[in-house]
Structures are given as structure tokens and as C-alpha cells.
C-alpha angles and dihedrals in degrees: 000000000000121000129194125196140150102243138048091236091058093045090051089048090053090052090051087056093050109277112155095197134017134198129193105225091200087070120086096234101044095114092046089054090055093046090050091050090053094047090251092300098107126213132303096225131027118188105198127193105152106068123189118070092346090061092044093052092042090064087068090055095060111108119225107284088015128127139222119205114199112201104157145017106210090168091058090233125111111190124199115255113228111234090217089062092062101042091101089080094277124147128211116187137168126229128199130170087214089060092049091049091050099044107022108026093154091054089049092052092048092047093048090050092050092047093050090050090052091050092047091051092049093241089117117040116187115215110234117202096181140000113205132176115254089251087067095056090125090057090050090051091049090053090054093045089053088054088218101120122108104208133350128338108218127200114207117204 
């Protein structure tokens, strides 16, 4: 597994969770590092949450017959994807929980049930960075805006 992030703390965190290789996407050569590590092939799956230039450069990392799933734009920028860049049997798709709720509510309910069972059994263990009382929702939001958390920020009613 290859992980990309914008700080050494987050890259170290990714390694602690099992990443074999990391790349700092704030560096100019981050995508070249990933291509070199894959022998120029690229990767089969890109999970993209940043948007902007990171998304644009990530398209070039998709291996033939690979897929990129875009499910966030933390940068606030959504670049256009050039059709010519995906002709080599590459797929770029968007994902939104709102879309699942609107169009596949039964699938969402089934998936949520399965996820909760996996958490309850201990097979999936969410990483919690901070637990804050609901009254500190503004502090939780500030943590996320700083993009400094390693794991989830949980509000407890």
C-alpha cells in the first residue's frame, strides 16, 4: 500500500497503519516517486480526498485498467480531468454518501449494519485522535480545519 500526505506526522501515521511506501504530496516529485516505485506502471486504485493539483497529478498514477475514486476536495479546488488522460482504460469516479443516501438507501443501511458489526467484533478498529464533548464542537471543527488530526475526531453527546 502506498500513502500520500502533506506532513511527516501523517506519513509516519500511515506507516504505522501498514503503508509500505509514502510520498509527501507537498513535494514537487511525489508522483514521480510513486511511479518509480511501481516500475512506471502506476497503481490500481487511488483514493483521492485532496483535489486541486494533487487530484490532477494522481490521474497520471492510475495504472491501465485502474480506478481513482474521488470522495473529497480538502483543497477546495476541483480540477477538470482530461479525457485523453483516461483513454488507457482508466476510470475516474466520484463518491458521495449523500448520493448513496439519495439513490441507494437500502445499500447504505446494509453497509452501515455490516460496518457496525465489524467494529463491534473488533475486526475493524477506528483510530480516534480526539474525543470531545458536544459542547466543544467548535474545537473539533478547528482540529479538522487545521488538518492536524491523525484519525477521527469524535463528538460525545
